[in-house]
TORDRENPA-101234 format. One line per field, with one value per residue (C-alpha): x, y negated, z negated; residue in one letter. Coordinates in nm, 4 decimals, padded with zeros to 6 digits, always signed. Layout:
<atoms>
u <- c(X	...)
v <- c(Y	...)
w <- c(Z	...)
res <- c(a	...)
</atoms>
This chain:
<atoms>
u <- c(-06.0479	-05.7177	-05.5110	-05.4008	-05.5692	-05.2500	-05.3193	-05.6243	-05.6266	-05.7005	-06.0530	-06.1331	-06.0136	-06.2350	-06.5395	-06.4634	-06.4293	-06.7449	-06.9401	-06.7863	-06.8712	-07.2250	-07.2735	-07.1263	-07.3486	-07.3014	-07.1011	-07.0558	-07.0519	-07.2679	-07.0282	-07.2111	-06.8804	-06.7626	-07.0974	-07.1375	-06.7890	-06.5102	-06.1858	-05.8179	-05.4966	-05.1573	-04.8040	-04.5524	-04.2599	-04.2337	-03.9613	-03.8652	-03.5601	-03.6544	-04.0287	-04.3270	-04.6667	-04.9814	-05.2738	-05.6268	-05.9798	-06.2984	-06.6635	-06.8786	-06.9448	-06.5781	-06.5713	-06.3555	-06.3204	-06.0301	-05.6902	-05.3570	-05.1188	-04.7676	-04.6410	-04.2987	-04.2404	-04.2745	-04.6263	-04.5311	-04.7105	-04.4477	-04.6594	-05.0169	-05.0811	-05.3705	-05.5826	-05.7708	-05.7099	-05.3338	-05.0754	-04.9292	-05.2572	-05.3301	-05.6799	-05.8534	-06.2225	-06.2225	-05.8540	-05.6127	-05.2328	-05.0357	-04.6602	-04.4743	-04.1151	-03.9969	-03.9964	-04.1657	-04.3952	-04.0915	-03.9423	-03.6642	-03.5631	-03.6951	-03.4647	-03.4554	-03.7041	-04.0589	-04.3432	-04.7177	-04.9615	-05.3053	-05.5892	-05.8866	-06.2382	-06.5426	-06.6330	-06.3191	-05.9532	-05.6873	-05.3221	-05.0313	-04.6699	-04.3949	-04.0194	-03.7930	-03.4330	-03.1935)
v <- c(+01.8436	+01.6600	+01.9066	+02.2647	+02.5593	+02.6671	+02.4041	+02.6114	+02.9163	+03.2389	+03.2755	+02.9142	+02.9714	+03.2791	+03.0949	+02.7899	+02.9917	+03.1924	+02.8709	+02.7090	+03.0049	+03.0115	+02.6404	+02.6678	+02.9597	+03.2025	+03.0790	+03.2865	+03.2680	+03.5123	+03.6863	+03.9445	+04.0724	+04.1978	+04.3582	+04.5393	+04.6022	+04.8145	+04.6982	+04.7391	+04.6598	+04.7982	+04.7426	+05.0244	+05.0169	+04.6694	+04.5399	+04.6932	+04.7053	+04.7767	+04.8440	+04.8673	+05.0332	+04.8314	+05.0462	+04.9153	+05.0434	+04.8820	+04.9499	+04.8729	+04.5164	+04.4226	+04.5910	+04.5106	+04.1357	+04.1961	+04.0379	+04.0795	+03.7847	+03.7667	+03.4291	+03.3216	+03.1179	+02.7934	+02.8937	+02.9562	+03.2432	+03.5037	+03.7848	+03.8934	+04.2667	+04.4351	+04.6160	+04.8335	+04.9905	+04.9687	+05.2439	+05.1318	+05.1903	+05.5334	+05.5930	+05.8533	+05.7821	+05.4260	+05.4237	+05.2621	+05.2364	+04.9929	+04.9546	+04.6212	+04.6551	+04.3190	+04.1564	+03.8389	+03.7973	+03.7787	+04.1030	+03.9289	+04.0478	+03.8190	+03.6987	+03.8443	+03.6757	+03.6552	+03.7021	+03.6852	+03.9245	+03.7716	+04.0138	+03.8185	+03.9069	+03.6888	+03.6864	+03.7965	+03.6999	+03.8890	+03.7868	+04.0095	+03.9165	+04.1219	+04.1085	+04.1896	+04.2712	+04.3204)
w <- c(-04.8310	-04.8495	-05.0499	-04.9929	-05.1588	-05.3318	-05.6008	-05.7036	-05.9256	-05.7381	-05.8819	-05.7912	-05.4334	-05.3945	-05.5315	-05.3177	-04.9958	-05.0626	-05.1229	-04.8141	-04.5906	-04.7294	-04.6527	-04.3034	-04.2160	-03.9332	-03.6391	-03.3299	-02.9561	-02.7682	-02.5358	-02.3281	-02.1870	-02.5263	-02.5958	-02.2659	-02.1330	-02.2687	-02.1171	-02.1848	-02.0053	-02.0993	-01.9696	-02.0134	-02.0563	-02.1992	-02.2043	-01.8713	-01.6474	-01.2890	-01.2871	-01.5173	-01.4946	-01.5531	-01.6672	-01.6891	-01.6999	-01.5849	-01.5430	-01.2442	-01.3612	-01.3314	-00.9944	-00.6994	-00.7558	-00.9930	-00.9318	-01.1081	-01.0887	-01.2317	-01.3566	-01.4795	-01.7946	-01.5964	-01.4934	-01.1318	-00.9607	-00.8756	-00.7344	-00.6744	-00.7027	-00.5266	-00.7819	-00.5373	-00.1974	-00.2410	-00.2013	-00.5357	-00.7198	-00.8647	-01.0015	-01.2130	-01.2832	-01.4223	-01.5241	-01.2812	-01.2770	-01.0662	-01.0512	-01.0462	-00.9297	-01.0657	-00.7222	-00.6016	-00.2987	-00.0671	-00.1986	-00.3920	-00.7384	-01.0088	-01.2844	-01.6331	-01.8614	-01.9860	-01.7389	-01.7869	-01.6278	-01.5706	-01.5000	-01.3689	-01.2599	-01.2012	-01.5717	-01.7514	-01.7958	-01.9894	-02.0222	-02.1253	-02.1856	-02.0197	-02.0675	-01.7726	-01.8650	-01.5736)
res <- c(m	g	f	p	l	y	f	f	y	e	d	e	v	n	d	f	l	i	q	l	l	y	e	i	g	e	t	s	i	d	d	p	m	t	e	t	e	e	f	f	i	n	v	y	p	n	p	f	n	s	s	t	t	i	s	f	n	f	t	s	k	i	g	e	n	a	e	i	s	i	y	n	l	k	g	q	k	v	r	v	l	e	c	f	n	s	v	d	t	k	a	t	e	s	l	h	h	i	n	w	n	g	r	d	e	n	g	n	h	t	a	s	g	i	y	f	l	k	f	r	t	n	d	f	i	s	v	k	k	m	l	l	i	r)
</atoms>
């Protein structure tokens, strides 16, 4: 189709899309992770000034192979946080909280800006955006 749908009348667009979806058929990707795992990750406060708390839950399948990495806007790895067996990690049942103090691996303060938190396991990756304001 070489022209936008806004040249159609509303009824024609509805009929066209219904016919198009019928002809395309069902398209999906079987993702066993979404069917079997319930997972969330939250960053609070965000934006933050000096430190932020990363909360996440997991089930036994995600397990202890999880890693949290912090990246700057250039894609450079700033810090790796230990998810388990760390003094910074507080756990209740399957809910975990870990604190990031806005420092890099060398203990230096990072600059104000946008950072990305990457939570990674063997089968799963989740990315969150964080804003550090000094």
